[in-house]
BALUMVO-505293 format. One record per residue: x, y, z of N, C-alpha, C in turn. Coordinates in steps of 0.2 Angstrom, whole numbers, padded with zeros to 4 digits, always signed. Example, Ala and Ser with C-alpha at 12.3 -4.5 7.8 and 13.67 -1.06 7.14 Angstrom:
// BALUMVO-505293
+0066-0028+0039+0062-0022+0039+0066-0016+0039 +0064-0011+0035+0068-0005+0036+0064+0000+0039 
***
This chain:
// BALUMVO-505293
+0207+0386+0419+0201+0391+0419+0202+0396+0414 +0207+0399+0416+0209+0404+0411+0209+0404+0403 +0212+0396+0402+0216+0394+0395+0206+0394+0391 +0203+0391+0396+0193+0387+0394+0191+0396+0392 +0193+0401+0393+0191+0407+0394+0194+0410+0389 +0199+0409+0389+0202+0411+0381+0200+0411+0375 +0199+0403+0373+0196+0399+0369+0190+0400+0370 +0186+0400+0374+0178+0402+0373+0179+0409+0368 +0183+0416+0372+0184+0421+0368+0184+0420+0362 +0190+0416+0359+0193+0417+0353+0188+0413+0349 +0185+0409+0351+0178+0406+0346+0176+0412+0346 +0172+0416+0351+0166+0420+0351+0169+0426+0344 +0176+0427+0345+0179+0434+0342+0177+0430+0333 +0181+0424+0332+0180+0422+0325+0174+0421+0322 +0169+0420+0328+0161+0421+0325+0160+0425+0322 +0163+0431+0327+0158+0438+0327+0162+0441+0321 +0167+0441+0321+0173+0442+0314+0168+0437+0308 +0168+0432+0307+0164+0429+0300+0156+0432+0299 +0153+0432+0305+0146+0436+0305+0146+0445+0300 +0153+0447+0304+0154+0454+0302+0155+0453+0295 +0158+0448+0292+0161+0448+0284+0154+0447+0281 +0151+0444+0282+0146+0441+0278+0139+0445+0280 +0141+0451+0284+0135+0455+0283+0135+0460+0278 +0145+0461+0278+0147+0467+0274+0146+0465+0268 +0147+0458+0265+0146+0455+0259+0140+0457+0254 +0133+0456+0261+0128+0457+0260+0127+0463+0258 +0128+0468+0262+0127+0474+0259+0131+0477+0253 +0137+0475+0252+0138+0475+0247+0135+0472+0240 +0130+0468+0240+0129+0463+0236+0121+0467+0236 +0119+0471+0241+0113+0474+0241+0114+0482+0237 +0118+0484+0238+0121+0490+0236+0122+0490+0229 +0126+0486+0226+0125+0485+0219+0119+0483+0216 +0114+0480+0217+0108+0480+0214+0104+0485+0213 +0104+0488+0221+0099+0496+0221+0105+0500+0218 +0110+0500+0216+0116+0507+0210+0114+0505+0202 +0116+0498+0202+0119+0497+0195+0114+0491+0191 +0108+0487+0195+0104+0484+0192+0097+0486+0190 +0095+0489+0182+0091+0491+0181+0083+0488+0184 +0083+0482+0184+0076+0477+0186+0076+0475+0191 +0079+0478+0195+0076+0476+0204+0071+0476+0204 +0064+0481+0202+0058+0481+0203+0054+0479+0198 +0057+0476+0193+0054+0473+0185+0049+0469+0189 +0047+0465+0193+0043+0459+0194+0040+0461+0200 +0041+0464+0206+0041+0466+0213+0040+0472+0213 +0037+0476+0217+0038+0483+0221+0045+0485+0226 +0047+0490+0225+0051+0492+0231+0050+0489+0235 +0044+0491+0242+0040+0488+0247+0044+0479+0248 +0041+0476+0242+0041+0469+0244+0050+0468+0244 +0053+0469+0239+0060+0470+0240+0065+0473+0243 +0062+0478+0246+0067+0480+0252+0067+0475+0261 +0056+0472+0260+0056+0470+0263+0059+0462+0264 +0061+0460+0259+0064+0454+0258+0073+0453+0260 +0075+0459+0256+0082+0460+0256+0083+0462+0264 +0078+0463+0269+0081+0466+0275+0080+0460+0281 +0074+0454+0277+0075+0449+0281+0080+0446+0281 +0084+0444+0275+0089+0440+0271+0096+0442+0276 +0095+0446+0277+0102+0451+0280+0100+0449+0289 +0094+0450+0292+0092+0449+0297+0095+0440+0298 +0094+0436+0294+0095+0429+0294+0105+0429+0296 +0109+0435+0294+0116+0435+0296+0117+0437+0305 +0110+0438+0306+0113+0439+0313+0118+0434+0319 +0118+0427+0315+0123+0424+0318+0127+0422+0312 +0135+0418+0313+0138+0416+0307+0136+0410+0303 +0135+0411+0295+0134+0403+0295+0139+0400+0290 +0140+0393+0287+0145+0394+0282+0143+0393+0276 +0148+0394+0273+0149+0395+0266+0144+0392+0260 +0140+0386+0262+0134+0384+0258+0129+0391+0258 +0128+0391+0265+0123+0394+0267+0122+0400+0267 +0128+0404+0266+0128+0410+0264+0126+0410+0255 +0130+0407+0252+0129+0405+0243+0121+0404+0244 +0117+0399+0250+0112+0401+0247+0107+0406+0247 +0109+0408+0253+0107+0414+0254+0106+0420+0247 +0111+0420+0244+0114+0426+0238+0110+0423+0233 +0112+0417+0230+0109+0412+0226+0100+0413+0225 +0097+0412+0232+0091+0414+0233+0088+0420+0231 +0092+0427+0234+0089+0430+0233+0090+0433+0225 +0096+0431+0221+0096+0431+0213+0089+0430+0211 +0089+0424+0211+0083+0420+0208+0076+0422+0212 +0075+0425+0218+0070+0428+0218+0068+0436+0214 +0073+0438+0211+0071+0444+0208+0071+0442+0199 +0070+0436+0198+0066+0434+0194+0070+0434+0186 +0075+0433+0185+0079+0437+0178+0086+0431+0178 +0085+0428+0172+0089+0422+0170+0097+0425+0168 +0098+0431+0169+0105+0433+0170+0108+0436+0175 +0104+0435+0180+0108+0438+0187+0109+0429+0191 +0117+0429+0190+0118+0423+0191+0124+0422+0198 +0122+0418+0203+0128+0419+0208+0131+0411+0205 +0137+0412+0208+0141+0406+0209+0146+0406+0215 +0147+0400+0219+0152+0399+0224+0159+0401+0223 +0163+0403+0227+0168+0404+0228+0173+0401+0222 +0178+0403+0219+0184+0398+0218+0186+0393+0221 +0188+0395+0229+0189+0389+0232+0186+0384+0236 +0179+0385+0235+0174+0384+0237+0175+0374+0237 +0177+0373+0228+0174+0364+0225+0184+0364+0227 +0185+0362+0234+0192+0358+0237+0191+0350+0235 +0198+0349+0235+0196+0341+0233+0194+0337+0240 +0194+0342+0247+0189+0340+0251+0185+0340+0251 +0181+0345+0249+0172+0345+0246+0172+0338+0242 +0176+0336+0237+0175+0330+0231+0175+0325+0236 +0179+0324+0242+0179+0317+0243+0173+0317+0247 +0170+0321+0248+0164+0320+0253+0158+0321+0247 +0157+0325+0242+0151+0326+0238+0153+0323+0232 +0147+0318+0230+0147+0312+0225+0141+0315+0219 +0144+0315+0214+0139+0317+0210+0133+0311+0207 +0128+0314+0207+0122+0310+0203+0122+0304+0199 +0123+0298+0198+0126+0295+0192+0121+0294+0187 +0115+0298+0186+0110+0297+0181+0106+0304+0178 +0105+0305+0171+0102+0311+0168+0095+0306+0167 +0090+0313+0169+0085+0311+0166+0081+0318+0162 +0074+0315+0161+0069+0317+0159+0064+0321+0163 +0061+0327+0162+0056+0328+0168+0049+0329+0163 +0046+0327+0164+0038+0327+0162+0033+0327+0164 +0029+0331+0164+0023+0334+0170+0025+0334+0177 +0031+0337+0179+0036+0337+0184+0035+0330+0188 +0037+0323+0184+0039+0318+0185+0046+0315+0181 +0050+0313+0185+0057+0313+0182+0057+0305+0179 +0059+0303+0174+0061+0298+0169+0068+0298+0167 +0070+0290+0170+0079+0289+0171+0080+0289+0162 +0087+0291+0160+0088+0291+0153+0096+0289+0152 +0099+0291+0155+0107+0286+0153+0109+0287+0160 +0114+0282+0161+0117+0280+0166+0125+0278+0168 +0128+0281+0172+0134+0280+0172+0136+0273+0174 +0132+0269+0174+0135+0261+0176+0128+0257+0172 +0131+0251+0173+0127+0245+0170+0118+0249+0167 +0116+0251+0162+0111+0251+0162+0103+0248+0164 +0106+0243+0165+0101+0236+0169+0101+0239+0177 +0105+0242+0179+0104+0243+0185+0098+0246+0189 +0094+0252+0183+0088+0254+0181+0090+0257+0174 +0084+0254+0172+0084+0254+0163+0082+0261+0160 +0081+0264+0156+0081+0269+0153+0072+0268+0152 +0070+0275+0154+0063+0276+0154+0058+0275+0161 +0063+0270+0165+0060+0270+0172+0058+0278+0175 +0053+0278+0178+0052+0283+0183+0053+0283+0189 +0058+0288+0192+0061+0291+0198+0057+0294+0203 +0057+0290+0208+0050+0291+0215+0055+0296+0219 +0058+0293+0222+0064+0298+0228+0073+0296+0229 +0071+0300+0230+0081+0300+0232+0082+0300+0240 +0085+0297+0243+0088+0299+0249+0081+0297+0253 +0075+0295+0250+0069+0297+0257+0065+0302+0254 +0068+0307+0249+0063+0313+0248+0059+0312+0241 +0053+0313+0239+0049+0313+0236+0053+0318+0231 +0053+0316+0223+0054+0321+0216+0052+0328+0217 +0044+0329+0219+0040+0334+0222+0045+0336+0227 +0047+0336+0230+0048+0339+0238+0057+0341+0233 +0060+0336+0231+0067+0339+0226+0064+0344+0225 +0057+0346+0218+0059+0351+0215+0058+0359+0219 +0053+0356+0222+0052+0362+0227+0056+0366+0231 +0062+0362+0233+0069+0364+0235+0072+0365+0229 +0072+0364+0222+0078+0367+0219+0076+0371+0214 +0068+0372+0213+0067+0375+0208+0068+0382+0207 +0066+0384+0216+0067+0392+0217+0075+0396+0216 +0079+0390+0216+0087+0393+0218+0087+0394+0207 +0085+0394+0205+0086+0394+0197+0085+0402+0196 +0088+0406+0194+0086+0413+0190+0084+0410+0185 +0075+0413+0183+0071+0412+0178+0068+0418+0175 +0067+0421+0169+0064+0426+0168+0055+0426+0172 +0055+0432+0173+0045+0432+0176+0043+0428+0179 +0040+0423+0180+0034+0418+0181+0036+0412+0178 +0041+0413+0173+0040+0406+0169+0044+0398+0171 +0038+0395+0171+0043+0389+0177+0044+0383+0171 +0046+0383+0165+0046+0379+0160+0055+0380+0158 +0056+0386+0160+0064+0388+0160+0067+0384+0163 +0066+0383+0171+0069+0381+0178+0067+0373+0175 +0063+0370+0173+0060+0363+0173+0066+0362+0168 +0067+0363+0162+0073+0364+0158+0079+0362+0159 +0080+0368+0165+0087+0368+0165+0090+0363+0171 +0084+0359+0175+0089+0354+0179+0088+0346+0175 +0089+0349+0167+0088+0343+0164+0096+0343+0160 +0098+0340+0155+0106+0343+0151+0100+0343+0146 +0099+0350+0145+0097+0354+0140+0099+0354+0134 +0105+0357+0132+0108+0359+0129+0116+0356+0130 +0118+0358+0122+0126+0355+0122+0129+0359+0124 +0129+0365+0123+0131+0373+0126+0131+0376+0132 +0129+0373+0137+0126+0374+0144+0134+0373+0148 +0135+0376+0152+0140+0374+0156+0140+0369+0160 +0136+0368+0163+0135+0362+0168+0129+0361+0167 +0127+0355+0171+0120+0351+0174+0117+0357+0180 +0113+0358+0180+0110+0363+0186+0106+0359+0191 +0107+0353+0189+0105+0348+0196+0110+0346+0197 +0115+0343+0195+0123+0341+0198+0125+0346+0201 +0123+0353+0199+0129+0357+0204+0125+0361+0210 +0117+0362+0210+0110+0362+0215+0111+0357+0220 +0111+0349+0219+0108+0345+0224+0113+0347+0229 +0118+0347+0230+0121+0347+0234+0120+0354+0240 +0122+0358+0237+0120+0363+0240+0112+0364+0243 +0108+0362+0240+0100+0365+0241+0095+0360+0244 +0099+0355+0243+0095+0347+0246+0100+0340+0253 +0107+0339+0249+0109+0338+0251+0119+0335+0249 +0122+0335+0255+0128+0333+0250+0130+0326+0252 +0127+0322+0247+0129+0315+0249+0134+0310+0244 +0136+0305+0248+0140+0300+0245+0137+0295+0241 +0130+0293+0242+0125+0288+0239+0121+0290+0237 +0116+0287+0233+0109+0287+0232+0104+0282+0235 +0100+0281+0238+0096+0277+0240+0089+0279+0234 +0087+0276+0230+0084+0278+0225+0075+0274+0226 +0071+0275+0225+0065+0273+0224+0062+0272+0214 +0060+0270+0212+0058+0268+0206+0054+0264+0203 +0051+0267+0198+0044+0263+0194+0047+0259+0188 +0050+0252+0186+0057+0248+0182+0049+0250+0174 +0050+0253+0171+0049+0254+0161+0045+0248+0161 +0047+0244+0162+0045+0235+0161+0041+0232+0166 +0041+0234+0172+0035+0232+0176+0034+0239+0179 +0027+0242+0177+0027+0249+0181+0020+0247+0185 +0021+0241+0188+0014+0238+0194+0019+0239+0202 +0025+0240+0200+0030+0236+0205+0033+0241+0206 +0034+0244+0215+0039+0251+0213+0047+0246+0217 +0053+0248+0216+0059+0246+0219+0063+0250+0219 +0066+0248+0224+0074+0252+0226+0079+0250+0227 +0083+0252+0225+0093+0251+0222+0096+0257+0227 +0102+0255+0229+0109+0260+0233+0113+0259+0228 +0116+0266+0227+0120+0267+0222+0124+0272+0224 +0131+0272+0224+0135+0275+0226+0138+0281+0222 +0138+0289+0223+0137+0294+0219+0145+0293+0214 +0145+0297+0211+0152+0299+0207+0157+0302+0210 +0165+0302+0210+0169+0305+0211+0171+0310+0205 +0175+0315+0208+0174+0320+0200+0176+0318+0194 +0183+0313+0194+0185+0311+0187+0178+0306+0183 +0177+0302+0188+0172+0298+0183+0166+0304+0181 +0163+0310+0187+0158+0311+0184+0161+0316+0178 +0166+0321+0177+0169+0323+0172+0168+0318+0164 +0170+0313+0165+0170+0306+0160+0163+0306+0156 +0157+0305+0164+0149+0303+0162+0148+0309+0158 +0150+0317+0161+0147+0322+0156+0149+0324+0150 +0154+0320+0151+0157+0321+0143+0154+0319+0140 +0153+0311+0141+0150+0308+0136+0144+0309+0133 +0141+0311+0138+0131+0312+0137+0129+0319+0132 +0136+0322+0134+0133+0329+0129+0140+0329+0122 +0140+0330+0117+0141+0331+0111+0141+0338+0106 +0145+0341+0107+0141+0348+0104+0144+0346+0097 +0135+0350+0094+0132+0351+0089+0135+0356+0084 +0135+0355+0078+0136+0361+0074+0129+0366+0075 +0130+0374+0076+0127+0379+0079+0120+0379+0073 +0121+0380+0067+0116+0382+0061+0117+0375+0056 +0111+0370+0055+0109+0368+0051+0105+0370+0046 +0104+0369+0040+0101+0368+0036+0098+0362+0030 +0092+0360+0030+0091+0356+0024+0082+0355+0023 +0081+0352+0018+0072+0351+0017+0073+0344+0019 +0066+0343+0025+0061+0340+0028+0057+0335+0021 +0056+0338+0014+0052+0335+0010+0052+0339+0006 +0047+0338-0001+0047+0342-0005+0043+0352-0003 +0046+0357-0003+0041+0363+0000+0042+0364+0009 +0044+0360+0011+0045+0361+0017+0055+0361+0019 +0056+0366+0020+0063+0368+0023+0065+0368+0031 +0070+0365+0034+0071+0364+0041+0078+0369+0041 +0074+0376+0047+0085+0378+0048+0083+0377+0056 +0087+0374+0058+0088+0373+0068+0097+0377+0068 +0091+0381+0072+0100+0384+0076+0099+0384+0082 +0105+0379+0086+0106+0377+0092+0110+0384+0095 +0111+0389+0095+0114+0392+0098+0116+0403+0095 +0114+0403+0097+0118+0411+0094+0122+0415+0098 +0129+0410+0100+0133+0410+0103+0140+0412+0099 +0145+0417+0101+0147+0418+0095+0152+0412+0095 +0155+0411+0101+0162+0406+0101+0160+0399+0099 +0152+0397+0097+0149+0392+0097+0152+0392+0087 +0151+0398+0087+0150+0399+0079+0157+0397+0076 +0161+0400+0083+0171+0402+0081+0173+0391+0078 +0171+0391+0084+0172+0382+0084+0169+0378+0080 +0164+0378+0074+0164+0377+0068+0164+0381+0061 +0166+0386+0063+0169+0391+0057+0163+0393+0054 +0158+0393+0057+0152+0397+0052+0151+0404+0054 +0149+0408+0050+0145+0414+0048+0140+0413+0046 +0135+0416+0053+0129+0416+0051+0125+0423+0046 +0131+0428+0045+0128+0433+0041+0129+0430+0034 +0133+0429+0030+0133+0425+0024+0128+0419+0024 +0127+0413+0029+0123+0408+0030+0116+0410+0026 +0115+0415+0033+0107+0418+0031+0107+0422+0025 +0112+0425+0020+0112+0427+0013+0108+0421+0011 +0112+0416+0010+0114+0410+0006+0106+0407+0006 +0104+0404+0012+0097+0400+0013+0091+0404+0012 +0091+0413+0014+0084+0414+0011+0084+0416+0005 +0090+0420+0001+0092+0416-0006+0088+0414-0008 +0092+0408-0006+0089+0400-0011+0079+0401-0008 +0077+0402-0002+0070+0400-0001+0066+0403-0006 +0069+0409-0007+0066+0418-0011+0067+0415-0018 +0074+0410-0023+0072+0410-0029+0067+0403-0029 +0068+0397-0025+0064+0393-0026+0057+0392-0025 +0053+0399-0021+0049+0399-0018+0046+0394-0015 +0048+0394-0009+0048+0389-0004+0043+0390+0001 +0037+0385+0003+0032+0389+0006+0032+0387+0011 +0034+0383+0015+0035+0383+0020+0042+0382+0025 +0042+0384+0031+0050+0384+0034+0048+0384+0042 +0051+0379+0041+0051+0375+0050+0058+0379+0054 +0057+0383+0057+0062+0386+0063+0064+0382+0071 +0071+0378+0072+0070+0376+0076+0072+0379+0081 +0071+0382+0087+0075+0385+0093+0075+0381+0099 +0074+0377+0100+0072+0372+0103+0079+0370+0108 +0081+0373+0117+0087+0369+0118+0093+0379+0116 +0088+0382+0113+0092+0386+0111+0094+0392+0116 +0101+0393+0120+0098+0396+0125+0103+0403+0125 +0104+0406+0120+0104+0414+0118+0109+0415+0113 +0113+0420+0112+0118+0424+0111+0121+0429+0110 +0120+0430+0106+0123+0439+0103+0117+0441+0096 +0120+0448+0095+0114+0449+0090+0112+0448+0081 +0114+0440+0081+0116+0437+0075+0108+0434+0076 +0104+0434+0082+0096+0434+0083+0091+0438+0080 +0095+0446+0082+0092+0450+0080+0092+0452+0073 +0097+0449+0070+0098+0450+0062+0094+0445+0058 +0093+0437+0061+0091+0432+0059+0080+0436+0057 +0079+0441+0063+0072+0445+0063+0071+0447+0055 +0075+0450+0054+0075+0455+0045+0075+0450+0042 +0075+0443+0042+0073+0439+0034+0068+0437+0037 +0066+0436+0042+0057+0432+0045+0053+0438+0044 +0053+0444+0047+0048+0448+0046+0046+0451+0041 +0040+0455+0038+0038+0455+0031+0038+0465+0031 +0038+0466+0036+0034+0476+0039+0039+0478+0042 +0041+0484+0040+0048+0489+0044+0044+0486+0052 +0046+0486+0057+0046+0484+0063+0052+0489+0068 +0050+0490+0074+0054+0493+0079+0057+0487+0082 +0064+0486+0086+0067+0482+0090+0062+0485+0096 +0066+0489+0097+0067+0491+0107+0061+0497+0109 +0057+0497+0113+0052+0501+0114+0057+0508+0117 +0062+0504+0122+0068+0507+0125+0073+0503+0131 +0076+0506+0131+0083+0503+0136+0084+0507+0139 +0085+0504+0147+0087+0506+0152+0092+0506+0156 +0094+0510+0158+0102+0510+0163+0101+0511+0171 +0104+0510+0177+0101+0510+0182+0105+0517+0184 +0112+0517+0181+0117+0522+0182+0120+0526+0178 +0122+0532+0178+0128+0536+0174+0135+0536+0175 +0139+0539+0173+0144+0540+0176+0148+0531+0178 +0153+0532+0183+0154+0525+0185+0149+0524+0189 +0151+0516+0191+0145+0514+0196+0149+0514+0203 +0143+0517+0207+0146+0518+0213+0151+0514+0217 +0149+0506+0215+0154+0499+0221+0158+0497+0214 +0162+0501+0212+0165+0500+0204+0170+0497+0205 +0174+0498+0214+0179+0495+0217+0178+0488+0219 +0171+0486+0218+0171+0478+0219+0169+0473+0213 +0168+0476+0208+0166+0472+0199+0173+0475+0195 +0174+0468+0196+0181+0465+0192+0181+0469+0185 +0177+0472+0181+0176+0475+0177+0175+0484+0176 +0174+0485+0184+0173+0490+0187+0175+0499+0179 +0180+0497+0181+0183+0503+0177+0181+0504+0169 +0179+0499+0166+0175+0500+0163+0167+0501+0159 +0164+0502+0164+0157+0502+0164+0155+0511+0161 +0161+0514+0163+0157+0521+0162+0153+0519+0158 +0148+0527+0160+0142+0528+0154+0142+0536+0154 +0144+0539+0152+0144+0546+0149+0137+0549+0152 +0136+0554+0154+0128+0557+0156+0127+0560+0154 +0129+0565+0149+0125+0568+0142+0123+0566+0139 +0122+0559+0138+0119+0555+0134+0113+0552+0137 +0110+0552+0142+0106+0551+0145+0102+0555+0148 +0095+0553+0149+0091+0559+0155+0087+0553+0158 +0085+0555+0163+0083+0550+0170+0074+0550+0170 +0071+0543+0170+0064+0543+0169+0063+0543+0176 +0054+0542+0175+0050+0542+0182+0053+0537+0187 +0055+0531+0184+0057+0526+0187+0063+0527+0191 +0066+0532+0188+0074+0533+0190+0078+0530+0187 +0076+0528+0181+0084+0524+0180+0083+0529+0174 +0089+0528+0170+0089+0533+0163+0091+0527+0156 +0087+0533+0152+0086+0532+0144+0091+0536+0140 +0095+0531+0134+0098+0537+0129+0095+0541+0127 +0095+0549+0124+0095+0553+0123+0092+0552+0114 +0086+0554+0112+0084+0553+0106+0092+0554+0101 +0098+0560+0100+0099+0560+0097+0106+0556+0098 +0104+0550+0101+0113+0546+0104+0107+0539+0101 +0102+0538+0098+0101+0533+0095+0105+0530+0091 +0106+0530+0085+0110+0530+0080+0116+0526+0083 +0120+0531+0086+0127+0528+0091+0126+0523+0094 +0122+0523+0099+0122+0520+0105+0117+0518+0104 +0112+0514+0102+0108+0508+0103+0102+0511+0095 +0106+0509+0090+0099+0508+0083+0097+0504+0081 +0096+0502+0085+0088+0496+0087+0085+0498+0088 +0088+0508+0092+0078+0510+0094+0075+0513+0090 +0078+0511+0081+0075+0516+0077+0071+0510+0073 +0066+0512+0068+0063+0508+0064+0068+0503+0061 +0067+0495+0060+0071+0492+0056+0068+0490+0050 +0069+0489+0044+0068+0487+0039+0069+0479+0037 +0064+0476+0036+0067+0467+0032+0071+0467+0028 +0075+0461+0026+0079+0461+0019+0075+0460+0016 +0078+0462+0009+0072+0461+0003+0073+0455+0002 +0075+0449+0004+0077+0442+0004+0072+0440+0009 +0068+0442+0011+0066+0440+0017+0060+0433+0016 +0058+0430+0020+0054+0424+0019+0048+0424+0019 +0045+0424+0014+0037+0424+0013+0032+0420+0014 +0035+0414+0014+0031+0410+0016+0028+0409+0023 +0024+0402+0024+0021+0400+0031+0027+0398+0036 +0027+0399+0041+0032+0400+0047+0030+0395+0051 +0034+0390+0053+0032+0384+0060+0038+0386+0065 +0037+0388+0073+0044+0388+0076+0042+0383+0080 +0047+0379+0081+0048+0374+0087+0053+0378+0094 +0049+0378+0099+0053+0380+0105+0051+0376+0110 +0055+0380+0117+0054+0374+0124+0055+0380+0129 +0058+0376+0135+0057+0380+0140+0067+0382+0139 +0069+0380+0137+0077+0381+0135+0079+0384+0132 +0072+0389+0130+0073+0391+0123+0073+0401+0126 +0080+0403+0129+0081+0407+0133+0084+0413+0128 +0082+0418+0134+0086+0426+0128+0087+0428+0120 +0092+0425+0117+0090+0429+0112+0085+0424+0107 +0088+0417+0110+0081+0413+0105+0073+0416+0107 +0074+0415+0115+0065+0418+0115+0065+0428+0112 +0067+0432+0112+0067+0437+0107+0066+0437+0100 +0068+0431+0096+0068+0431+0090+0060+0428+0091 +0057+0423+0097+0050+0423+0097+0047+0427+0098 +0048+0430+0103+0042+0437+0104+0041+0442+0098 +0045+0442+0095+0045+0445+0089+0040+0443+0083 +0040+0436+0081+0037+0434+0076+0029+0430+0080 +0028+0430+0086+0024+0430+0088+0018+0436+0089 +0021+0443+0090+0019+0447+0091+0018+0452+0085 +0019+0448+0081+0019+0450+0073+0015+0445+0070 +0013+0438+0071+0009+0434+0071+0010+0432+0064 +0019+0429+0065+0021+0430+0060+0022+0422+0059 +0022+0417+0063+0023+0410+0064+0020+0407+0069 +0018+0400+0067+0013+0396+0071+0019+0393+0076 +0017+0392+0082+0022+0391+0087+0021+0382+0091 +0024+0378+0090+0023+0371+0093+0029+0370+0098 +0027+0366+0105+0031+0365+0109+0028+0368+0118 +0034+0371+0120+0032+0372+0126+0032+0380+0128 +0030+0384+0133+0032+0390+0136+0038+0393+0134 +0041+0398+0130+0048+0399+0129+0052+0401+0135 +0056+0399+0138+0061+0401+0144+0060+0410+0145 +0062+0413+0140+0064+0421+0140+0057+0424+0140 +0055+0429+0143+0049+0435+0144+0049+0436+0137 +0044+0438+0135+0042+0441+0129+0044+0450+0130 +0042+0452+0136+0044+0458+0138+0052+0462+0137 +0059+0455+0137+0065+0456+0136+0069+0456+0141 +0075+0454+0139+0078+0452+0145+0082+0461+0149 +0084+0456+0156+0089+0461+0155+0098+0459+0154 +0101+0461+0150+0106+0458+0146+0110+0464+0144 +0114+0461+0137+0118+0466+0132+0123+0468+0135 +0126+0471+0141+0132+0470+0146+0131+0470+0153 +0137+0466+0155+0134+0465+0162+0140+0469+0166 +0142+0468+0176+0148+0468+0179+0147+0461+0182 +0154+0459+0186+0153+0454+0190+0154+0458+0195 +0153+0456+0203+0152+0457+0208+0156+0452+0209 +0162+0453+0214+0166+0447+0219+0166+0452+0227 +0162+0447+0230+0161+0450+0235+0168+0450+0237 +0169+0453+0242+0177+0452+0247+0178+0449+0250 +0174+0446+0253+0174+0440+0260+0176+0434+0258 +0169+0433+0258+0168+0426+0252+0169+0425+0246 +0170+0429+0242+0175+0427+0236+0168+0424+0228 +0163+0425+0233+0156+0422+0229+0155+0428+0223 +0154+0426+0216+0154+0430+0211+0146+0431+0210 +0144+0437+0207+0138+0437+0205+0138+0442+0198 +0135+0439+0193+0133+0441+0185+0129+0447+0186 +0129+0450+0186+0122+0458+0186+0122+0460+0180 +0118+0458+0175+0115+0464+0170+0112+0469+0170 +0115+0475+0166+0117+0480+0167+0110+0485+0162 +0108+0481+0157+0105+0486+0152+0098+0483+0152 +0092+0485+0154+0086+0483+0156+0082+0485+0147 +0080+0478+0145+0077+0480+0137+0071+0478+0136 +0067+0484+0134+0059+0483+0135+0058+0481+0125 +0056+0476+0124+0053+0474+0118+0050+0480+0115 +0047+0481+0106+0042+0484+0107+0037+0478+0103 +0033+0473+0107+0030+0469+0105+0025+0469+0110 +0020+0466+0111+0014+0463+0114+0013+0461+0120 +0014+0459+0125+0016+0453+0130+0013+0456+0135 +0012+0448+0140+0009+0447+0145+0014+0449+0150 +0012+0453+0156+0020+0454+0159+0023+0446+0162 +0030+0445+0164+0032+0440+0165+0033+0434+0162 +0027+0433+0157+0027+0428+0154+0031+0426+0146 +0031+0417+0144+0036+0420+0138+0029+0419+0131 +0033+0414+0126+0027+0414+0121+0024+0407+0122 +0017+0408+0123+0013+0402+0126+0013+0399+0116 +0015+0394+0116+0014+0389+0109+0005+0389+0106 +0006+0391+0100-0001+0387+0100-0003+0381+0100 +0001+0378+0100+0002+0368+0101+0007+0364+0107 +0002+0365+0112+0009+0366+0116+0009+0357+0116 +0015+0356+0115+0018+0347+0113+0024+0345+0117 +0024+0341+0119+0030+0339+0124+0032+0330+0121 +0037+0329+0122+0041+0323+0121+0036+0317+0124 +0035+0310+0125+0033+0308+0130+0040+0302+0131 +0041+0299+0138+0047+0296+0139+0045+0289+0131 +0042+0288+0130+0043+0282+0127+0045+0286+0119 +0042+0290+0116+0045+0294+0111+0055+0295+0112 +0055+0298+0119+0063+0298+0119+0066+0292+0117 +0064+0287+0122+0068+0280+0120+0070+0278+0112 +0065+0278+0109+0064+0277+0102+0065+0283+0097 +0068+0289+0100+0072+0294+0097+0068+0297+0093 +0059+0298+0092+0056+0302+0090+0057+0308+0091 +0057+0312+0085+0057+0318+0087+0048+0321+0086 +0046+0322+0095+0039+0323+0094+0035+0328+0093 +0039+0334+0093+0037+0341+0090+0037+0342+0083 +0044+0341+0081+0045+0338+0075+0041+0336+0069 +0039+0330+0072+0034+0326+0069+0027+0330+0069 +0023+0333+0074+0018+0335+0073+0018+0342+0070 +0023+0345+0070+0024+0352+0064+0022+0349+0056 +0024+0343+0057+0026+0340+0049+0018+0338+0047 +0016+0334+0053+0007+0334+0052+0003+0340+0051 +0006+0345+0054+0002+0351+0055+0003+0354+0048 +0007+0355+0044+0009+0358+0039+0005+0353+0032 +0004+0348+0033+0001+0342+0030-0007+0342+0030 -0008+0345+0034-0016+0347+0036-0018+0355+0032 -0012+0358+0033-0015+0364+0031-0014+0364+0022 -0010+0361+0020-0009+0360+0012-0017+0355+0009 -0017+0352+0014-0024+0350+0012-0031+0353+0010 -0029+0358+0014-0037+0365+0017-0035+0371+0009 
***
């Protein structure tokens, strides 16, 4: 009897320690948001955010497993509507035991009007032919699965296209497929999948098949095969008088792999457009997840009049962050308080005398001498995020381009980005990337929305299977129609 009491007491003590550790981690996470994250109340007021954070903390009144705790942290990040505020499980989460139990989904798909269409298979494609519509997985409808996964994806404002595109293999520069990563945490940890689907060649018949999930090595092979890293910048002429500039990312590592220098490429390309007096340029930013200031530099070649880039930049702290001990790069985040003043919202803005040295984009910007003067058409979609969305925002606000595609993934108002802190929670070792600079672009915008296209165009599954570029074809026909008038 004494042994039983001892075991019960020990179990209760272990549970209490786990609960205390999780509460401590959440408190540190909350304090981080409140003391260094400048956009905590960007899309919701302090009353609602505080109530939400209180509720999540109350949910830790009993210990939960690591998956459930990660879900609490990840859902909180997504609740703040910021694509750059990202939580990741601890390095020790993905153990061999995890991969023994959890198998990966062996298909890729395209989401069109919230419906899932199979594109690629890790198996013989005759099991489910490409173009077939997926109806359910293990008894859950695809709409139910969407409703479980979409709230877990950090995205700017109220934009839904970003979340939908990021469940697909949206970009050759992505780190992982979000569907494959999130499904085990937010839906189920499965070893096999019972799939209901409508065959592409027999649309009147619903069929069912059970397939095994992919073990770790097989999944890595499948993932590598379905993505190929493309040249970040390509330039060509599609027909006489129509130039085509595709930029797949503004990421420095991407350029370095392909040994491309955007500064020199921009100069050569726009000099040529100017000399040849090319009347039409199509700028393709689809699936461009952003990057660095090479996007800002591009704007100087596309805008025709002087412009201000930033209306303002905001920080949440000066000096060293109060929670710097928990930040991987905490000692590098010092901000001299003499350079900033506190605004009415309680954030800090740089003083005007430091604009030139600290943030020159707060000053008026001049177009390049060889800027493009012709007609500009931009292709963008929900995976056009961060810096790609910034470029779109300025072109839209300045009425400089016609947009074809879907709503951009980044809000026109501007992202919270440019610098970040990496928070490591001391007990769970969950990491959170916390962006530190709230940017407000000097553009006209609707709160929480991206650039809405002039022509909303999405590919059909038939187009995808036939290799048809729906948006580009539409843009070319649009240019042809305008040339007739």
